[in-house]
C-alpha positions as CSV (number, residue, x, y, z in Angstrom):
1,M,48.1,-31.1,5.7
2,I,45.0,-33.3,6.8
3,P,41.8,-31.3,8.0
4,A,40.9,-31.0,11.5
5,G,37.9,-33.2,10.9
6,S,40.0,-35.4,8.4
7,L,37.6,-34.9,5.7
8,F,38.7,-33.5,2.2
9,S,35.4,-32.3,0.2
10,S,34.1,-29.5,-2.1
11,A,31.4,-26.9,-1.9
12,R,29.2,-29.2,-4.1
13,E,29.6,-32.2,-2.0
14,M,29.1,-30.2,1.4
15,A,25.9,-28.8,-0.1
16,K,24.6,-32.2,-0.4
17,F,25.4,-32.6,3.2
18,V,23.7,-29.7,4.2
19,I,20.5,-30.9,2.0
20,F,20.7,-34.3,3.5
21,H,20.1,-32.6,7.0
22,L,17.5,-30.1,5.6
23,K,15.3,-33.5,4.4
24,G,15.5,-35.0,7.5
25,S,18.3,-37.8,6.4
26,E,17.0,-38.3,3.1
27,S,19.4,-38.5,0.0
28,E,18.3,-39.1,-3.5
29,G,14.7,-40.1,-2.4
30,K,16.0,-42.8,0.0
31,K,15.8,-42.5,3.9
32,L,19.2,-43.2,5.0
33,I,18.7,-43.2,9.0
34,N,15.8,-42.5,11.3
35,K,15.2,-38.9,11.6
36,S,15.1,-39.1,15.5
37,T,18.8,-40.6,15.3
38,L,19.9,-37.7,13.1
39,E,18.5,-35.2,15.4
40,K,20.7,-36.7,18.3
41,M,23.7,-35.0,16.4
42,Y,21.8,-31.6,17.2
43,E,21.7,-32.2,20.9
44,P,24.2,-30.6,23.4
45,Q,26.1,-33.4,24.7
46,F,26.5,-32.6,28.4
47,P,23.5,-30.2,29.0
48,S,22.7,-28.4,32.0
49,K,19.1,-27.7,33.0
50,N,16.9,-25.8,30.4
51,Q,20.1,-25.7,27.8
52,L,19.1,-25.0,24.4
53,V,22.2,-24.3,22.6
54,G,25.6,-26.1,22.5
55,H,28.0,-28.6,20.6
56,G,26.2,-31.8,19.4
57,L,28.2,-34.4,17.4
58,G,30.0,-32.1,14.8
59,I,27.3,-29.4,14.8
60,L,26.6,-26.4,16.9
61,R,23.1,-25.6,17.7
62,G,22.1,-21.9,18.2
63,Y,19.4,-20.0,17.8
64,D,18.8,-16.6,16.1
65,S,15.8,-14.9,17.8
66,D,13.4,-17.8,17.9
67,V,14.8,-19.5,14.9
68,L,17.0,-22.8,15.2
69,L,20.1,-22.7,13.4
70,L,22.7,-25.5,13.1
71,H,26.4,-24.8,12.0
72,N,29.9,-25.3,12.2
73,S,33.1,-24.0,11.5
74,G,36.5,-25.4,10.6
75,G,40.0,-23.9,9.5
76,G,43.8,-24.4,9.8
77,Y,46.7,-23.3,7.6
78,G,45.7,-22.2,4.2
79,Y,41.9,-22.6,4.5
80,A,38.6,-21.5,6.6
81,T,35.3,-23.1,6.1
82,Y,31.6,-22.7,7.5
83,H,28.3,-24.0,6.9
84,I,25.1,-23.4,8.4
85,W,21.6,-24.3,7.6
86,L,17.9,-23.2,9.0
87,P,15.6,-26.3,9.2
88,K,12.5,-24.0,9.8
89,Y,12.9,-22.2,6.3
90,G,14.8,-25.3,4.5
91,I,17.7,-23.1,3.5
92,G,21.6,-23.5,4.1
93,V,24.9,-22.2,2.9
94,V,28.2,-23.5,2.7
95,V,31.2,-21.7,2.4
96,L,34.8,-22.9,1.6
97,T,37.7,-20.5,1.1
98,N,41.4,-21.3,0.4
99,Q,43.0,-18.7,2.6
100,N,42.9,-18.4,6.5
101,N,44.3,-14.8,6.6
102,H,40.6,-13.4,7.0
103,S,37.4,-13.9,8.9
104,I,35.0,-13.1,6.5
105,H,33.8,-16.9,5.7
106,Q,31.2,-16.4,8.1
107,S,29.8,-13.2,7.2
108,I,29.4,-14.3,3.7
109,A,27.2,-17.0,4.9
110,Y,25.2,-15.1,7.0
111,D,24.7,-12.4,4.2
112,A,23.5,-15.1,2.0
113,I,21.0,-16.5,4.4
114,E,19.6,-12.9,4.9
115,K,19.2,-12.5,1.2
116,M,17.5,-16.1,0.8
117,L,15.3,-15.5,3.7
118,K,14.0,-12.2,2.2
119,L,13.9,-13.7,-1.4
120,K,12.0,-17.0,-0.7
121,H,10.1,-16.4,2.7
122,G,9.7,-12.3,2.7
123,Y,11.1,-12.9,6.4
124,V,13.3,-10.3,7.6
125,R,15.2,-10.8,10.8
126,K,13.8,-9.4,13.9
127,V,15.4,-9.8,17.3
128,K,13.0,-11.0,19.8
129,P,13.4,-13.0,23.2
130,L,13.7,-16.6,23.1
131,I,13.2,-17.3,26.7
132,K,11.4,-15.4,29.3
133,N,12.8,-15.7,32.8
134,D,10.6,-14.0,35.6
135,I,13.9,-13.4,37.7
136,A,14.5,-10.3,35.4
137,E,11.7,-8.6,37.1
138,K,13.3,-8.9,40.4
139,P,14.3,-5.3,42.2
140,V,18.2,-4.7,42.7
141,F,19.5,-6.6,45.6
142,N,22.0,-5.0,48.1
143,T,24.8,-7.3,48.5
144,K,28.2,-7.0,50.6
145,V,31.8,-6.8,48.7
146,K,32.5,-10.0,50.8
147,T,30.0,-11.8,49.1
148,L,30.9,-10.6,45.6
149,H,34.7,-11.5,46.3
150,R,33.6,-15.2,46.3
151,F,32.6,-15.3,42.7
152,E,35.8,-14.0,41.2
153,G,37.4,-16.2,39.1
154,D,37.8,-17.5,35.2
155,Y,34.6,-19.5,33.8
156,W,34.5,-21.5,30.7
157,A,31.9,-20.2,28.4
158,D,31.2,-21.4,25.0
159,Y,33.2,-18.7,23.4
160,G,36.3,-19.1,25.5
161,L,37.4,-18.2,29.2
162,M,35.4,-15.0,30.6
163,Q,36.7,-13.3,33.8
164,I,34.6,-12.3,36.7
165,S,35.6,-9.9,39.1
166,E,34.9,-7.4,41.8
167,L,35.6,-3.6,41.6
168,N,34.7,-0.9,44.1
169,G,31.6,-3.0,45.0
170,I,30.7,-4.0,41.7
171,L,30.8,-7.4,39.8
172,H,32.4,-7.3,36.4
173,R,32.5,-9.5,33.5
174,T,35.2,-9.4,30.8
175,L,35.1,-11.3,27.8
176,V,38.3,-12.8,25.8
177,N,38.0,-10.0,23.3
178,G,38.1,-7.4,26.2
179,K,34.5,-6.3,26.1
180,E,33.7,-5.5,29.9
181,E,30.2,-5.1,31.4
182,T,28.7,-4.9,34.9
183,L,26.7,-7.5,36.7
184,T,23.8,-6.0,38.8
185,P,22.8,-8.1,41.7
186,I,18.9,-9.3,42.0
187,S,19.6,-11.9,44.9
188,E,22.5,-13.3,46.4
189,T,23.6,-15.6,43.4
190,D,21.7,-14.1,40.6
191,F,22.8,-11.0,38.6
192,I,21.5,-9.2,35.3
193,N,23.3,-7.4,32.8
194,G,22.7,-4.5,30.4
195,E,21.0,-6.7,27.7
196,G,18.7,-8.4,30.3
197,H,20.7,-11.8,30.4
198,I,20.6,-13.5,33.8
199,F,23.6,-14.8,35.5
200,T,22.9,-17.5,38.2
201,F,25.8,-18.8,40.2
202,K,25.9,-22.3,41.3
203,I,27.3,-22.7,44.9
204,D,28.5,-25.9,46.7
205,E,27.8,-27.0,50.2
206,S,30.9,-24.7,51.7
207,G,29.6,-21.6,49.9
208,K,32.0,-21.6,47.1
209,P,31.0,-21.2,43.3
210,V,31.4,-24.1,41.3
211,G,30.1,-22.4,37.9
212,L,27.2,-20.0,36.7
213,T,24.5,-20.4,34.1
214,I,23.7,-17.7,31.5
215,F,20.1,-17.1,30.5
216,R,20.3,-15.4,27.3
217,D,17.2,-14.2,25.5
218,V,18.5,-14.7,22.1
219,Y,21.0,-17.6,22.3
220,G,19.3,-19.5,25.2
221,T,20.7,-21.1,28.3
222,S,24.6,-22.3,28.7
223,Y,26.4,-23.6,31.8
224,C,30.1,-22.2,32.5
225,P,31.9,-24.3,34.9
226,L,34.4,-22.4,37.2
227,H,38.2,-22.9,35.7
228,F,40.2,-20.5,37.9
229,S,39.9,-18.8,41.2
230,P,42.3,-16.4,42.6
231,Y,41.8,-17.8,46.2
232,D,43.0,-21.2,44.9
233,V,46.9,-21.4,45.3
234,G,48.7,-23.6,42.9
235,P,52.1,-25.2,43.4
236,D,54.2,-22.1,42.0
237,N,57.1,-23.9,40.5
238,E,59.9,-21.9,39.9
239,N,61.0,-23.5,36.7
240,W,57.6,-22.1,35.1
241,R,58.7,-18.6,35.2
242,K,61.1,-19.0,32.3
243,Y,58.3,-19.7,30.1
244,T,56.4,-16.5,31.0
245,G,56.1,-13.6,28.5
246,I,54.3,-12.7,25.4
247,Y,54.5,-15.0,22.1
248,S,53.3,-14.1,18.6
249,T,51.9,-15.8,15.3
250,Q,50.1,-14.7,12.4
251,M,46.4,-15.5,11.8
252,Q,43.8,-14.4,9.5
253,G,45.9,-11.4,8.4
254,N,46.9,-10.2,11.8
255,I,49.6,-10.7,14.4
256,I,48.0,-12.7,17.5
257,Y,49.8,-12.4,20.5
258,Y,49.3,-14.8,23.4
259,S,50.3,-14.0,27.3
260,I,51.8,-16.7,29.4
261,M,52.1,-15.8,32.9
262,M,52.0,-16.9,36.6
263,K,48.9,-16.6,38.2
264,S,48.2,-17.7,41.9
265,G,51.2,-20.3,41.6
266,Y,49.8,-21.6,38.2
267,L,51.5,-21.2,34.8
268,Y,48.4,-19.6,32.9
269,M,47.7,-19.0,29.5
270,F,45.3,-16.3,28.3
271,R,42.0,-17.6,26.7
272,E,43.3,-21.3,27.6
273,G,43.7,-20.9,31.3
274,I,45.7,-23.2,33.8
275,L,48.4,-25.1,31.9
276,H,49.0,-28.7,33.6
277,E,52.6,-30.1,33.4
278,Y,52.9,-33.3,31.8
279,E,56.9,-33.2,31.9
280,P,59.4,-30.6,31.7
281,N,58.7,-28.1,28.8
282,F,55.6,-30.2,27.9
283,F,52.1,-28.9,29.0
284,F,48.6,-29.6,28.4
285,T,45.5,-27.0,28.5
286,S,42.3,-28.2,30.3
287,E,40.7,-29.0,27.1
288,G,43.7,-31.4,26.1
289,E,45.6,-29.1,23.6
290,A,49.4,-29.6,23.7
291,V,51.6,-26.8,24.9
292,T,55.4,-27.2,24.4
293,F,58.4,-24.8,25.3
294,R,61.9,-24.9,23.6
295,D,64.5,-22.1,23.2
296,N,62.1,-19.1,23.2
297,K,59.5,-20.9,21.1
298,M,56.0,-22.2,21.8
299,N,54.1,-24.7,20.2
300,Y,50.3,-24.4,20.9
301,A,47.6,-26.7,19.2
302,N,50.2,-27.2,16.4
303,I,50.5,-23.6,15.7
304,P,54.2,-22.3,16.3
305,L,54.6,-19.0,18.3
306,V,57.9,-17.1,18.9
307,K,58.6,-15.1,22.3
308,E,58.6,-11.4,21.7
309,I,61.6,-9.5,23.3
310,N,62.3,-5.8,22.9
311,Q,59.1,-5.9,20.7
312,Y,58.7,-2.0,21.0
313,E,62.1,-1.2,19.6
314,K,61.4,-3.6,16.7
315,L,58.0,-2.1,16.0
316,L,59.7,1.5,16.0
317,K,62.2,0.3,13.4
318,L,59.5,-1.3,11.4
319,K,57.8,1.9,11.6
320,E,60.6,3.4,9.4
321,T,61.1,0.7,7.0
322,N,58.1,-0.9,6.2
323,P,55.0,1.2,8.1
324,E,52.3,-1.0,6.2
325,D,53.4,-4.1,7.8
326,K,51.0,-6.5,9.5
327,M,52.6,-6.1,13.1
328,L,51.6,-2.1,12.8
329,R,48.0,-2.8,12.1
330,K,45.6,-1.2,14.7
331,Y,44.2,-4.7,15.7
332,S,47.6,-6.3,15.9
333,L,48.8,-3.4,18.0
334,Q,45.7,-3.5,20.3
335,N,46.0,-7.2,20.9
336,L,49.8,-6.5,21.8
337,S,48.9,-3.9,24.3
338,D,46.4,-6.0,25.9
339,A,49.2,-8.7,26.0
340,Y,51.3,-6.5,28.1
341,K,48.5,-5.5,30.4
342,L,47.8,-9.3,31.3
343,I,51.4,-9.8,32.2
344,G,51.5,-6.4,34.3
345,D,53.9,-4.6,32.0
346,I,52.0,-1.1,32.0
347,E,55.0,0.7,30.8
348,N,55.1,-1.2,27.3
349,M,51.5,-1.3,27.1
350,T,51.2,2.3,27.4
351,K,54.0,2.8,24.7
352,I,52.3,0.4,22.5
353,N,48.7,2.4,23.0
354,E,50.7,5.5,22.0
355,L,52.2,4.3,19.0
356,N,48.9,2.9,17.7
357,Q,47.3,6.2,18.4
358,K,50.0,7.9,16.2
359,L,49.9,5.4,13.4
360,H,45.9,5.3,13.5
361,P,44.7,8.9,14.3
362,E,40.9,7.4,14.1
363,L,41.4,6.0,17.8
364,N,41.8,9.5,19.3
365,N,38.1,10.0,18.2
């Protein structure tokens, strides 16, 4: 199988690549390109005002406290990779693994970075604000529920889709991992979360949101365009309903479930958003990934998935025959419960939660 970047390499060769960057484009004593040209690779390609983090040319620019870090990950069937380097300290790590049923390659890299920082520089990581935004000092602002409603929708963030919703006069943000937090208004378009991060909504001439900018203390500034608004109605194609349901695949040692649903007249895929029909059974996500449907099967980004039918009954039988199966792991069951919740199947969501608590009593604590 060809890697995602079509590059076959080894840890030793990738280490040379990292050293090349740490030395400002120097290899074996020779300057290969101008340092300023190399640094273009680190710049976000379509930045918003004051944006500090984002994807450059094959390299992700980020910050840990006030320390610049450059990194990227990769993976596919049978492998998972990660490399990271810190120009300020002249250190970097490459981790290549020949399995993809785990998620430890990044933690290995960060652990090695921590040890090198302490050993070579006596540096102990301390989280401190990268930026200071005076807007955080503003008092809480009283805003109307009607005003909050207009911000509702799904926004593209650098970690996937996040949902903004209003409940009981309070604005909430929900991430793809289910983590939820409240946003407190400090002006008509500015909000603050519990960590002191600022969320500023961008409004068009008609008063509708088109995106929001997040000012984060540690990881800088990023712009999140609006992807989906519940107040915009799609074509509501009746033929699309046959695709709705829950599909599963195995990834990094767990069973991952994807929810396909109808949302305000659009065919909608959790984590990917609106699916755009190219021809019958063939769709594209907004980021250009192909999604195809055939005989209760779905193929997404070249990943084969199977539509789950009567999944709860299958799990009960599996509990008796093979209680150690991956499908019965607490993470897999939680993912399935979340998938049922997304498509509005509260009955099966409740059953899966109860099964998860029986199999994993620690969840009751």
